N, CA, C and O atoms as a CHARMM CRD file, in Angstrom:
* protein
*
  320
    1    1 MET  N     23.07000 -10.98800  -6.69400 PROA 1      0.00000
    2    1 MET  CA    24.30200 -11.28000  -7.39000 PROA 1      0.00000
    3    1 MET  C     24.68700 -10.04400  -8.18900 PROA 1      0.00000
    4    1 MET  O     23.84700  -9.42000  -8.83700 PROA 1      0.00000
    5    2 LYS  N     25.94500  -9.70600  -8.13600 PROA 2      0.00000
    6    2 LYS  CA    26.44700  -8.54400  -8.85200 PROA 2      0.00000
    7    2 LYS  C     27.55900  -9.01400  -9.79300 PROA 2      0.00000
    8    2 LYS  O     28.44700  -9.76400  -9.38700 PROA 2      0.00000
    9    3 LEU  N     27.50400  -8.57100 -11.04900 PROA 3      0.00000
   10    3 LEU  CA    28.53400  -8.93600 -11.99800 PROA 3      0.00000
   11    3 LEU  C     28.72200  -7.84400 -13.03700 PROA 3      0.00000
   12    3 LEU  O     27.85500  -6.99300 -13.23600 PROA 3      0.00000
   13    4 SER  N     29.86600  -7.88600 -13.69100 PROA 4      0.00000
   14    4 SER  CA    30.17700  -6.87100 -14.69500 PROA 4      0.00000
   15    4 SER  C     29.46400  -7.18800 -16.01200 PROA 4      0.00000
   16    4 SER  O     28.99900  -8.30400 -16.24500 PROA 4      0.00000
   17    5 ILE  N     29.39800  -6.17400 -16.84900 PROA 5      0.00000
   18    5 ILE  CA    28.81900  -6.37400 -18.18300 PROA 5      0.00000
   19    5 ILE  C     29.55900  -7.47900 -18.91900 PROA 5      0.00000
   20    5 ILE  O     28.94100  -8.30900 -19.58600 PROA 5      0.00000
   21    6 THR  N     30.87300  -7.48900 -18.80000 PROA 6      0.00000
   22    6 THR  CA    31.69400  -8.49400 -19.48900 PROA 6      0.00000
   23    6 THR  C     31.32300  -9.90400 -19.03000 PROA 6      0.00000
   24    6 THR  O     31.15400 -10.80400 -19.85300 PROA 6      0.00000
   25    7 GLU  N     31.19800 -10.09300 -17.71500 PROA 7      0.00000
   26    7 GLU  CA    30.80300 -11.40300 -17.19400 PROA 7      0.00000
   27    7 GLU  C     29.42900 -11.79900 -17.71900 PROA 7      0.00000
   28    7 GLU  O     29.21700 -12.94700 -18.11000 PROA 7      0.00000
   29    8 PHE  N     28.49900 -10.85300 -17.72800 PROA 8      0.00000
   30    8 PHE  CA    27.15300 -11.12200 -18.21300 PROA 8      0.00000
   31    8 PHE  C     27.17900 -11.53200 -19.68100 PROA 8      0.00000
   32    8 PHE  O     26.50600 -12.48500 -20.07400 PROA 8      0.00000
   33    9 GLU  N     27.95800 -10.81200 -20.49300 PROA 9      0.00000
   34    9 GLU  CA    28.03800 -11.10900 -21.92800 PROA 9      0.00000
   35    9 GLU  C     28.61300 -12.49600 -22.19800 PROA 9      0.00000
   36    9 GLU  O     28.23000 -13.14800 -23.16900 PROA 9      0.00000
   37   10 ARG  N     29.52500 -12.94600 -21.35000 PROA 10     0.00000
   38   10 ARG  CA    30.16300 -14.26300 -21.55600 PROA 10     0.00000
   39   10 ARG  C     29.17200 -15.41100 -21.47400 PROA 10     0.00000
   40   10 ARG  O     29.31000 -16.41000 -22.18000 PROA 10     0.00000
   41   11 ASP  N     28.16800 -15.26800 -20.60800 PROA 11     0.00000
   42   11 ASP  CA    27.23800 -16.38400 -20.41300 PROA 11     0.00000
   43   11 ASP  C     25.83200 -15.86100 -20.09300 PROA 11     0.00000
   44   11 ASP  O     25.30900 -16.05900 -18.99700 PROA 11     0.00000
   45   12 VAL  N     25.24600 -15.19700 -21.07400 PROA 12     0.00000
   46   12 VAL  CA    23.93300 -14.58000 -20.90200 PROA 12     0.00000
   47   12 VAL  C     22.90000 -15.59700 -20.41600 PROA 12     0.00000
   48   12 VAL  O     22.17800 -15.32900 -19.45500 PROA 12     0.00000
   49   13 ARG  N     22.82400 -16.73500 -21.05400 PROA 13     0.00000
   50   13 ARG  CA    21.81400 -17.75000 -20.70500 PROA 13     0.00000
   51   13 ARG  C     21.92400 -18.16200 -19.24000 PROA 13     0.00000
   52   13 ARG  O     20.91100 -18.26900 -18.54900 PROA 13     0.00000
   53   14 LYS  N     23.13000 -18.38900 -18.76900 PROA 14     0.00000
   54   14 LYS  CA    23.34500 -18.79000 -17.37700 PROA 14     0.00000
   55   14 LYS  C     22.76000 -17.75400 -16.42000 PROA 14     0.00000
   56   14 LYS  O     22.06900 -18.10500 -15.46300 PROA 14     0.00000
   57   15 TYR  N     23.03900 -16.48100 -16.68200 PROA 15     0.00000
   58   15 TYR  CA    22.57600 -15.43600 -15.77800 PROA 15     0.00000
   59   15 TYR  C     21.08100 -15.16900 -15.91400 PROA 15     0.00000
   60   15 TYR  O     20.43200 -14.79800 -14.93600 PROA 15     0.00000
   61   16 LEU  N     20.53300 -15.34800 -17.09100 PROA 16     0.00000
   62   16 LEU  CA    19.08200 -15.22900 -17.23000 PROA 16     0.00000
   63   16 LEU  C     18.38300 -16.33200 -16.44200 PROA 16     0.00000
   64   16 LEU  O     17.36500 -16.09100 -15.79400 PROA 16     0.00000
   65   17 ASP  N     18.93200 -17.53500 -16.50100 PROA 17     0.00000
   66   17 ASP  CA    18.38300 -18.63200 -15.70000 PROA 17     0.00000
   67   17 ASP  C     18.52800 -18.32700 -14.20800 PROA 17     0.00000
   68   17 ASP  O     17.61300 -18.58300 -13.42600 PROA 17     0.00000
   69   18 GLN  N     19.67700 -17.78400 -13.82000 PROA 18     0.00000
   70   18 GLN  CA    19.92800 -17.45500 -12.41600 PROA 18     0.00000
   71   18 GLN  C     18.96500 -16.38100 -11.91400 PROA 18     0.00000
   72   18 GLN  O     18.63100 -16.34900 -10.73000 PROA 18     0.00000
   73   19 SER  N     18.51800 -15.50000 -12.81400 PROA 19     0.00000
   74   19 SER  CA    17.61700 -14.41500 -12.40200 PROA 19     0.00000
   75   19 SER  C     16.26000 -14.93600 -11.92900 PROA 19     0.00000
   76   19 SER  O     15.49700 -14.19200 -11.31300 PROA 19     0.00000
   77   20 LYS  N     15.95500 -16.19000 -12.20700 PROA 20     0.00000
   78   20 LYS  CA    14.71900 -16.78500 -11.68800 PROA 20     0.00000
   79   20 LYS  C     14.78800 -16.94700 -10.17800 PROA 20     0.00000
   80   20 LYS  O     13.75900 -17.04200  -9.50900 PROA 20     0.00000
   81   21 HSD  N     16.01800 -16.97800  -9.63600 PROA 21     0.00000
   82   21 HSD  CA    16.22200 -17.21200  -8.20600 PROA 21     0.00000
   83   21 HSD  C     16.82700 -16.01200  -7.47600 PROA 21     0.00000
   84   21 HSD  O     16.55400 -15.79600  -6.29500 PROA 21     0.00000
   85   22 ASP  N     17.64800 -15.23700  -8.18000 PROA 22     0.00000
   86   22 ASP  CA    18.35200 -14.10300  -7.57700 PROA 22     0.00000
   87   22 ASP  C     18.23100 -12.88600  -8.47900 PROA 22     0.00000
   88   22 ASP  O     18.15900 -13.01300  -9.70100 PROA 22     0.00000
   89   23 ASP  N     18.20800 -11.71600  -7.87500 PROA 23     0.00000
   90   23 ASP  CA    18.29800 -10.49300  -8.66000 PROA 23     0.00000
   91   23 ASP  C     19.72400 -10.39400  -9.19300 PROA 23     0.00000
   92   23 ASP  O     20.68100 -10.69000  -8.47700 PROA 23     0.00000
   93   24 ILE  N     19.86000  -9.98200 -10.43700 PROA 24     0.00000
   94   24 ILE  CA    21.16900  -9.82900 -11.06700 PROA 24     0.00000
   95   24 ILE  C     21.42500  -8.33600 -11.25800 PROA 24     0.00000
   96   24 ILE  O     20.68100  -7.65400 -11.96300 PROA 24     0.00000
   97   25 ILE  N     22.46900  -7.84700 -10.63100 PROA 25     0.00000
   98   25 ILE  CA    22.85300  -6.44500 -10.78300 PROA 25     0.00000
   99   25 ILE  C     24.05500  -6.40100 -11.70400 PROA 25     0.00000
  100   25 ILE  O     25.09100  -7.00100 -11.41800 PROA 25     0.00000
  101   26 ILE  N     23.91100  -5.68800 -12.81400 PROA 26     0.00000
  102   26 ILE  CA    24.98300  -5.59900 -13.79700 PROA 26     0.00000
  103   26 ILE  C     25.69500  -4.26700 -13.60300 PROA 26     0.00000
  104   26 ILE  O     25.06400  -3.21500 -13.49600 PROA 26     0.00000
  105   27 THR  N     27.02300  -4.33700 -13.56000 PROA 27     0.00000
  106   27 THR  CA    27.81500  -3.13400 -13.31200 PROA 27     0.00000
  107   27 THR  C     28.70600  -2.81000 -14.51000 PROA 27     0.00000
  108   27 THR  O     29.06600  -3.67300 -15.31100 PROA 27     0.00000
  109   28 ASP  N     29.03700  -1.53700 -14.59000 PROA 28     0.00000
  110   28 ASP  CA    29.99100  -1.04700 -15.58500 PROA 28     0.00000
  111   28 ASP  C     30.94600  -0.13100 -14.83400 PROA 28     0.00000
  112   28 ASP  O     30.54200   0.91500 -14.32600 PROA 28     0.00000
  113   29 HSD  N     32.19700  -0.52200 -14.76600 PROA 29     0.00000
  114   29 HSD  CA    33.20000   0.22400 -13.99900 PROA 29     0.00000
  115   29 HSD  C     32.74500   0.42400 -12.55100 PROA 29     0.00000
  116   29 HSD  O     32.83500   1.51800 -11.99400 PROA 29     0.00000
  117   30 SER  N     32.25500  -0.66400 -11.96700 PROA 30     0.00000
  118   30 SER  CA    31.80800  -0.72300 -10.56500 PROA 30     0.00000
  119   30 SER  C     30.54500   0.08500 -10.26500 PROA 30     0.00000
  120   30 SER  O     30.16100   0.20400  -9.10100 PROA 30     0.00000
  121   31 GLN  N     29.89800   0.63700 -11.27600 PROA 31     0.00000
  122   31 GLN  CA    28.64700   1.36800 -11.09100 PROA 31     0.00000
  123   31 GLN  C     27.48700   0.49500 -11.56900 PROA 31     0.00000
  124   31 GLN  O     27.54900  -0.06300 -12.66400 PROA 31     0.00000
  125   32 SER  N     26.44400   0.37200 -10.77200 PROA 32     0.00000
  126   32 SER  CA    25.26400  -0.39700 -11.17100 PROA 32     0.00000
  127   32 SER  C     24.60100   0.28000 -12.36000 PROA 32     0.00000
  128   32 SER  O     24.31900   1.47700 -12.32600 PROA 32     0.00000
  129   33 VAL  N     24.35100  -0.50200 -13.42400 PROA 33     0.00000
  130   33 VAL  CA    23.73400   0.06000 -14.62900 PROA 33     0.00000
  131   33 VAL  C     22.42500  -0.62500 -14.99400 PROA 33     0.00000
  132   33 VAL  O     21.62200  -0.06200 -15.73800 PROA 33     0.00000
  133   34 ALA  N     22.19900  -1.82700 -14.48600 PROA 34     0.00000
  134   34 ALA  CA    20.97000  -2.55000 -14.81700 PROA 34     0.00000
  135   34 ALA  C     20.70100  -3.61400 -13.76300 PROA 34     0.00000
  136   34 ALA  O     21.60600  -4.08300 -13.07400 PROA 34     0.00000
  137   35 VAL  N     19.42900  -3.97800 -13.66100 PROA 35     0.00000
  138   35 VAL  CA    19.02100  -5.04000 -12.75600 PROA 35     0.00000
  139   35 VAL  C     18.09600  -5.97300 -13.51500 PROA 35     0.00000
  140   35 VAL  O     17.18300  -5.52900 -14.21100 PROA 35     0.00000
  141   36 ILE  N     18.33600  -7.25400 -13.37700 PROA 36     0.00000
  142   36 ILE  CA    17.45600  -8.25400 -13.98000 PROA 36     0.00000
  143   36 ILE  C     16.75800  -8.98100 -12.84100 PROA 36     0.00000
  144   36 ILE  O     17.40000  -9.53600 -11.95000 PROA 36     0.00000
  145   37 ILE  N     15.42900  -8.96600 -12.88900 PROA 37     0.00000
  146   37 ILE  CA    14.63900  -9.68800 -11.89700 PROA 37     0.00000
  147   37 ILE  C     13.79100 -10.71900 -12.63500 PROA 37     0.00000
  148   37 ILE  O     13.63000 -10.64400 -13.85400 PROA 37     0.00000
  149   38 SER  N     13.25800 -11.66700 -11.90100 PROA 38     0.00000
  150   38 SER  CA    12.42800 -12.69100 -12.52800 PROA 38     0.00000
  151   38 SER  C     11.13300 -12.08100 -13.05000 PROA 38     0.00000
  152   38 SER  O     10.66600 -11.06200 -12.54100 PROA 38     0.00000
  153   39 ALA  N     10.56700 -12.70100 -14.05300 PROA 39     0.00000
  154   39 ALA  CA     9.28800 -12.24600 -14.59200 PROA 39     0.00000
  155   39 ALA  C      8.20700 -12.33100 -13.52600 PROA 39     0.00000
  156   39 ALA  O      7.30900 -11.49000 -13.47900 PROA 39     0.00000
  157   40 GLN  N      8.29000 -13.33400 -12.67800 PROA 40     0.00000
  158   40 GLN  CA     7.31300 -13.50000 -11.59900 PROA 40     0.00000
  159   40 GLN  C      7.39900 -12.32700 -10.61600 PROA 40     0.00000
  160   40 GLN  O      6.37000 -11.78100 -10.21900 PROA 40     0.00000
  161   41 LYS  N      8.60800 -11.93800 -10.22100 PROA 41     0.00000
  162   41 LYS  CA     8.76600 -10.81500  -9.30300 PROA 41     0.00000
  163   41 LYS  C      8.29400  -9.52900  -9.96900 PROA 41     0.00000
  164   41 LYS  O      7.66500  -8.69300  -9.31900 PROA 41     0.00000
  165   42 TYR  N      8.58600  -9.35900 -11.25000 PROA 42     0.00000
  166   42 TYR  CA     8.14900  -8.16600 -11.96700 PROA 42     0.00000
  167   42 TYR  C      6.62500  -8.07400 -11.98900 PROA 42     0.00000
  168   42 TYR  O      6.06700  -6.99800 -11.77700 PROA 42     0.00000
  169   43 ALA  N      5.94400  -9.19900 -12.24600 PROA 43     0.00000
  170   43 ALA  CA     4.48100  -9.21600 -12.26700 PROA 43     0.00000
  171   43 ALA  C      3.91600  -8.84300 -10.89800 PROA 43     0.00000
  172   43 ALA  O      2.94700  -8.08900 -10.81200 PROA 43     0.00000
  173   44 LEU  N      4.51300  -9.36300  -9.83600 PROA 44     0.00000
  174   44 LEU  CA     4.06600  -9.01300  -8.48800 PROA 44     0.00000
  175   44 LEU  C      4.26700  -7.52500  -8.21100 PROA 44     0.00000
  176   44 LEU  O      3.40900  -6.87500  -7.61500 PROA 44     0.00000
  177   45 LEU  N      5.38800  -7.00200  -8.64100 PROA 45     0.00000
  178   45 LEU  CA     5.66400  -5.58100  -8.43400 PROA 45     0.00000
  179   45 LEU  C      4.67800  -4.71200  -9.19500 PROA 45     0.00000
  180   45 LEU  O      4.20700  -3.69800  -8.68000 PROA 45     0.00000
  181   46 GLN  N      4.36500  -5.11000 -10.42300 PROA 46     0.00000
  182   46 GLN  CA     3.38900  -4.35300 -11.20900 PROA 46     0.00000
  183   46 GLN  C      2.02600  -4.34800 -10.53500 PROA 46     0.00000
  184   46 GLN  O      1.38300  -3.30300 -10.43200 PROA 46     0.00000
  185   47 GLN  N      1.58500  -5.51400 -10.07600 PROA 47     0.00000
  186   47 GLN  CA     0.28900  -5.61100  -9.41100 PROA 47     0.00000
  187   47 GLN  C      0.25800  -4.72900  -8.17400 PROA 47     0.00000
  188   47 GLN  O     -0.69500  -3.98400  -7.94800 PROA 47     0.00000
  189   48 HSD  N      1.30000  -4.82400  -7.39100 PROA 48     0.00000
  190   48 HSD  CA     1.36500  -4.04800  -6.15900 PROA 48     0.00000
  191   48 HSD  C      1.41100  -2.55300  -6.47000 PROA 48     0.00000
  192   48 HSD  O      0.75200  -1.75500  -5.80400 PROA 48     0.00000
  193   49 HSD  N      2.17600  -2.18700  -7.46200 PROA 49     0.00000
  194   49 HSD  CA     2.31500  -0.77800  -7.82700 PROA 49     0.00000
  195   49 HSD  C      0.98600  -0.21600  -8.34100 PROA 49     0.00000
  196   49 HSD  O      0.61500   0.90700  -7.99600 PROA 49     0.00000
  197   50 GLN  N      0.28000  -0.97700  -9.15000 PROA 50     0.00000
  198   50 GLN  CA    -0.99100  -0.50700  -9.69900 PROA 50     0.00000
  199   50 GLN  C     -2.05600  -0.38900  -8.61900 PROA 50     0.00000
  200   50 GLN  O     -2.98400   0.40900  -8.74800 PROA 50     0.00000
  201   51 ALA  N     -1.93100  -1.17400  -7.55900 PROA 51     0.00000
  202   51 ALA  CA    -2.93100  -1.15200  -6.49100 PROA 51     0.00000
  203   51 ALA  C     -2.65000  -0.06000  -5.45600 PROA 51     0.00000
  204   51 ALA  O     -3.41700   0.10400  -4.50700 PROA 51     0.00000
  205   52 SER  N     -1.57200   0.67500  -5.63000 PROA 52     0.00000
  206   52 SER  CA    -1.22800   1.70700  -4.66100 PROA 52     0.00000
  207   52 SER  C     -0.57600   2.88800  -5.35800 PROA 52     0.00000
  208   52 SER  O     -0.36800   2.88100  -6.57100 PROA 52     0.00000
  209   53 THR  N     -0.26500   3.87600  -4.58200 PROA 53     0.00000
  210   53 THR  CA     0.42100   5.04200  -5.13200 PROA 53     0.00000
  211   53 THR  C      1.89200   5.03000  -4.75200 PROA 53     0.00000
  212   53 THR  O      2.58400   6.03700  -4.90300 PROA 53     0.00000
  213   54 GLN  N      2.37200   3.89800  -4.26100 PROA 54     0.00000
  214   54 GLN  CA     3.76800   3.78200  -3.87600 PROA 54     0.00000
  215   54 GLN  C      4.68100   3.80600  -5.09200 PROA 54     0.00000
  216   54 GLN  O      4.26300   3.50900  -6.21200 PROA 54     0.00000
  217   55 THR  N      5.92000   4.16200  -4.85100 PROA 55     0.00000
  218   55 THR  CA     6.91800   4.03000  -5.90600 PROA 55     0.00000
  219   55 THR  C      7.29000   2.55200  -6.00900 PROA 55     0.00000
  220   55 THR  O      7.00200   1.77100  -5.10200 PROA 55     0.00000
  221   56 LEU  N      7.91400   2.18200  -7.08400 PROA 56     0.00000
  222   56 LEU  CA     8.33500   0.80000  -7.26200 PROA 56     0.00000
  223   56 LEU  C      9.34500   0.40700  -6.19100 PROA 56     0.00000
  224   56 LEU  O      9.33200  -0.73400  -5.72800 PROA 56     0.00000
  225   57 ALA  N     10.20900   1.31300  -5.79300 PROA 57     0.00000
  226   57 ALA  CA    11.17900   1.02000  -4.73500 PROA 57     0.00000
  227   57 ALA  C     10.45700   0.69100  -3.42300 PROA 57     0.00000
  228   57 ALA  O     10.86600  -0.22400  -2.70800 PROA 57     0.00000
  229   58 ASP  N      9.39500   1.42500  -3.10500 PROA 58     0.00000
  230   58 ASP  CA     8.61000   1.13500  -1.90800 PROA 58     0.00000
  231   58 ASP  C      7.93100  -0.22400  -2.02900 PROA 58     0.00000
  232   58 ASP  O      7.86700  -0.98100  -1.06000 PROA 58     0.00000
  233   59 ALA  N      7.43000  -0.52700  -3.21100 PROA 59     0.00000
  234   59 ALA  CA     6.79400  -1.82400  -3.43300 PROA 59     0.00000
  235   59 ALA  C      7.78400  -2.95400  -3.21900 PROA 59     0.00000
  236   59 ALA  O      7.44000  -3.97200  -2.61900 PROA 59     0.00000
  237   60 LEU  N      9.00700  -2.79000  -3.70100 PROA 60     0.00000
  238   60 LEU  CA    10.04300  -3.79600  -3.48300 PROA 60     0.00000
  239   60 LEU  C     10.27400  -4.01800  -1.99600 PROA 60     0.00000
  240   60 LEU  O     10.37200  -5.15700  -1.53900 PROA 60     0.00000
  241   61 ALA  N     10.35800  -2.94500  -1.25700 PROA 61     0.00000
  242   61 ALA  CA    10.62500  -3.04400   0.17200 PROA 61     0.00000
  243   61 ALA  C      9.51000  -3.76900   0.90500 PROA 61     0.00000
  244   61 ALA  O      9.77900  -4.49100   1.86500 PROA 61     0.00000
  245   62 THR  N      8.26200  -3.59500   0.47800 PROA 62     0.00000
  246   62 THR  CA     7.14800  -4.23200   1.17100 PROA 62     0.00000
  247   62 THR  C      7.01600  -5.71300   0.85200 PROA 62     0.00000
  248   62 THR  O      6.33000  -6.44100   1.56900 PROA 62     0.00000
  249   63 LEU  N      7.66700  -6.17100  -0.22000 PROA 63     0.00000
  250   63 LEU  CA     7.61200  -7.59800  -0.54200 PROA 63     0.00000
  251   63 LEU  C      8.39500  -8.42200   0.45600 PROA 63     0.00000
  252   63 LEU  O      8.12100  -9.61100   0.61900 PROA 63     0.00000
  253   64 GLY  N      9.35900  -7.82400   1.12400 PROA 64     0.00000
  254   64 GLY  CA    10.14700  -8.51300   2.13000 PROA 64     0.00000
  255   64 GLY  C     11.18600  -9.42600   1.51100 PROA 64     0.00000
  256   64 GLY  O     10.96400 -10.01100   0.45100 PROA 64     0.00000
  257   65 GLY  N     12.29700  -9.54200   2.16500 PROA 65     0.00000
  258   65 GLY  CA    13.36000 -10.42400   1.71500 PROA 65     0.00000
  259   65 GLY  C     14.03000  -9.99100   0.43100 PROA 65     0.00000
  260   65 GLY  O     14.76900 -10.77100  -0.16900 PROA 65     0.00000
  261   66 VAL  N     13.79200  -8.78100   0.00100 PROA 66     0.00000
  262   66 VAL  CA    14.40500  -8.29500  -1.23300 PROA 66     0.00000
  263   66 VAL  C     15.74200  -7.67800  -0.87900 PROA 66     0.00000
  264   66 VAL  O     15.81900  -6.77300  -0.04800 PROA 66     0.00000
  265   67 ASP  N     16.79000  -8.16700  -1.51000 PROA 67     0.00000
  266   67 ASP  CA    18.12600  -7.65900  -1.25300 PROA 67     0.00000
  267   67 ASP  C     18.61200  -6.94900  -2.49300 PROA 67     0.00000
  268   67 ASP  O     18.93500  -7.58900  -3.49300 PROA 67     0.00000
  269   68 PHE  N     18.66600  -5.62100  -2.43700 PROA 68     0.00000
  270   68 PHE  CA    19.16200  -4.89900  -3.58800 PROA 68     0.00000
  271   68 PHE  C     19.98000  -3.70400  -3.13200 PROA 68     0.00000
  272   68 PHE  O     19.73000  -3.12400  -2.07600 PROA 68     0.00000
  273   69 GLU  N     20.95900  -3.34900  -3.94800 PROA 69     0.00000
  274   69 GLU  CA    21.84100  -2.23700  -3.63100 PROA 69     0.00000
  275   69 GLU  C     21.72800  -1.16100  -4.69300 PROA 69     0.00000
  276   69 GLU  O     22.66100  -0.38000  -4.87700 PROA 69     0.00000
  277   70 TRP  N     20.62000  -1.10200  -5.38600 PROA 70     0.00000
  278   70 TRP  CA    20.45000  -0.15200  -6.47000 PROA 70     0.00000
  279   70 TRP  C     19.28800   0.75800  -6.14200 PROA 70     0.00000
  280   70 TRP  O     18.44300   0.44600  -5.30300 PROA 70     0.00000
  281   71 GLU  N     19.26600   1.87800  -6.81300 PROA 71     0.00000
  282   71 GLU  CA    18.20600   2.84500  -6.58500 PROA 71     0.00000
  283   71 GLU  C     17.36500   2.97300  -7.83900 PROA 71     0.00000
  284   71 GLU  O     17.87300   2.88900  -8.95700 PROA 71     0.00000
  285   72 LEU  N     16.08000   3.17500  -7.63900 PROA 72     0.00000
  286   72 LEU  CA    15.15900   3.36600  -8.74600 PROA 72     0.00000
  287   72 LEU  C     14.81900   4.84800  -8.86500 PROA 72     0.00000
  288   72 LEU  O     14.84300   5.56900  -7.86700 PROA 72     0.00000
  289   73 PRO  N     14.50400   5.30600 -10.06300 PROA 73     0.00000
  290   73 PRO  CA    14.04200   6.68800 -10.18700 PROA 73     0.00000
  291   73 PRO  C     12.71300   6.83900  -9.43800 PROA 73     0.00000
  292   73 PRO  O     12.02100   5.85100  -9.19000 PROA 73     0.00000
  293   74 GLU  N     12.36700   8.05200  -9.08800 PROA 74     0.00000
  294   74 GLU  CA    11.12700   8.30000  -8.35600 PROA 74     0.00000
  295   74 GLU  C      9.90500   7.83200  -9.12400 PROA 74     0.00000
  296   74 GLU  O      8.95000   7.34200  -8.52100 PROA 74     0.00000
  297   75 ARG  N      9.91600   7.97400 -10.44400 PROA 75     0.00000
  298   75 ARG  CA     8.77100   7.56400 -11.26500 PROA 75     0.00000
  299   75 ARG  C      9.28200   6.67100 -12.38700 PROA 75     0.00000
  300   75 ARG  O     10.26500   6.99300 -13.05300 PROA 75     0.00000
  301   76 GLU  N      8.60900   5.55500 -12.58700 PROA 76     0.00000
  302   76 GLU  CA     9.00400   4.59200 -13.59800 PROA 76     0.00000
  303   76 GLU  C      8.18900   4.83100 -14.86800 PROA 76     0.00000
  304   76 GLU  O      6.99900   4.51800 -14.88900 PROA 76     0.00000
  305   77 PRO  N      8.79200   5.37600 -15.92800 PROA 77     0.00000
  306   77 PRO  CA     8.03700   5.73900 -17.13900 PROA 77     0.00000
  307   77 PRO  C      7.38700   4.56100 -17.84300 PROA 77     0.00000
  308   77 PRO  O      6.37900   4.73900 -18.52700 PROA 77     0.00000
  309   78 TRP  N      7.94400   3.35000 -17.69200 PROA 78     0.00000
  310   78 TRP  CA     7.36500   2.20000 -18.38000 PROA 78     0.00000
  311   78 TRP  C      6.06000   1.75000 -17.74400 PROA 78     0.00000
  312   78 TRP  O      5.36800   0.91300 -18.32400 PROA 78     0.00000
  313   79 LEU  N      5.69600   2.26800 -16.58100 PROA 79     0.00000
  314   79 LEU  CA     4.44700   1.87500 -15.93000 PROA 79     0.00000
  315   79 LEU  C      3.31600   2.86800 -16.20800 PROA 79     0.00000
  316   79 LEU  O      2.20400   2.68600 -15.71200 PROA 79     0.00000
  317   80 ASP  N      3.58300   3.90400 -16.98300 PROA 80     0.00000
  318   80 ASP  CA     2.54800   4.90100 -17.30900 PROA 80     0.00000
  319   80 ASP  C      1.55300   4.35100 -18.30600 PROA 80     0.00000
  320   80 ASP  O      0.61600   5.05000 -18.69300 PROA 80     0.00000
């Protein structure tokens, strides 16, 4: 699901609940600026990332069925 910052601000709770089922891509002037994923998906990504030397983007791809139109930096500083 893709929505603008304004849409997200109007009903934060609704979209946080929706993130349990769908990735939420937040845009600003049609540019992707943030992605909200479920805590469960994040935990799986962390486990997978720590068990390998893959980038987080590669880990996402190996989970299968992940639909995203955003790019991640090569190295994720929050995982250091």
